[in-house]
C-alpha positions as CSV (number, residue, x, y, z in Angstrom):
1,M,0.0,0.0,0.0
2,F,1.4,3.4,-1.0
3,T,0.5,6.6,0.9
4,D,2.1,9.6,2.5
5,K,2.4,10.8,6.1
6,G,-0.2,13.6,5.5
7,I,-2.9,11.0,4.4
8,E,-2.0,8.8,7.4
9,G,-2.0,11.8,9.8
10,A,-5.4,12.9,8.6
11,G,-6.8,9.5,9.4
12,L,-7.7,8.9,5.6
13,F,-5.5,5.7,5.4
14,A,-7.4,3.7,8.2
15,L,-10.3,2.7,6.2
16,P,-8.4,1.2,3.2
17,E,-6.0,-0.4,5.4
18,E,-8.7,-2.0,7.4
19,A,-10.3,-3.3,4.3
20,V,-7.1,-5.0,3.1
21,K,-6.5,-6.5,6.6
22,A,-10.1,-7.8,6.6
23,S,-9.4,-9.5,3.4
24,G,-6.7,-11.6,4.9
25,A,-4.2,-10.5,2.3
26,E,-0.5,-10.1,3.3
27,Y,0.5,-6.3,2.8
28,Y,3.1,-3.8,3.7
29,V,2.9,0.0,3.8
30,L,5.2,2.2,1.8
31,D,4.6,5.7,3.3
32,E,7.8,7.5,2.5
33,L,6.1,9.1,-0.6
34,P,6.2,12.8,-0.3
35,P,3.0,14.8,-1.1
36,E,3.0,15.7,-4.8
37,P,5.8,13.2,-5.5
38,S,8.1,13.5,-8.5
39,Y,8.3,10.8,-11.1
40,M,11.5,9.4,-9.6
41,A,10.0,9.2,-6.1
42,V,7.1,7.1,-7.4
43,Q,9.4,5.1,-9.5
44,K,11.5,4.2,-6.6
45,L,8.5,2.8,-4.8
46,V,7.3,0.9,-8.0
47,D,10.8,-0.7,-8.1
48,E,10.4,-1.7,-4.4
49,F,7.0,-3.1,-5.3
50,K,8.4,-5.2,-8.2
51,A,11.2,-6.6,-6.1
52,S,8.8,-7.6,-3.3
53,G,6.9,-10.0,-5.6
54,A,3.6,-8.5,-4.7
55,D,0.6,-8.8,-7.0
56,L,-1.4,-5.5,-6.3
57,I,-0.8,-1.9,-5.5
58,V,-3.2,0.0,-3.3
59,A,-2.5,3.7,-3.5
60,C,-4.1,6.0,-1.0
61,G,-3.6,9.8,-1.8
62,R,-5.4,12.7,-3.3
63,R,-5.9,14.0,-6.8
64,L,-5.1,17.5,-7.9
65,R,-7.8,19.5,-9.6
66,H,-7.5,18.8,-13.4
67,G,-4.3,16.8,-12.8
68,R,-2.2,20.0,-12.6
69,S,0.9,20.1,-10.4
70,Q,1.0,22.4,-7.4
71,A,3.3,24.7,-9.2
72,G,1.0,24.8,-12.2
73,K,-2.0,25.4,-10.0
74,R,-0.3,28.3,-8.1
75,A,0.7,29.9,-11.3
76,G,-2.7,29.4,-12.8
77,D,-4.4,30.9,-9.8
78,R,-2.6,34.3,-10.2
């Protein structure tokens, strides 16, 4: 399961984690993903996923409006 500390801290990770636990599936949490991660930060975690032999990724995060980056959103809001 991928998430970030902000999602966990806000309590938004508990529900999906409980659902995975209830399924009986083995899982582990990768929570070192920064908010608004770069491609390389995500790729590092994808590489860890591949090396683990896992079958599924559960990603818990937020989606930006219109898929814009934070920098683009700020520039567009001016």
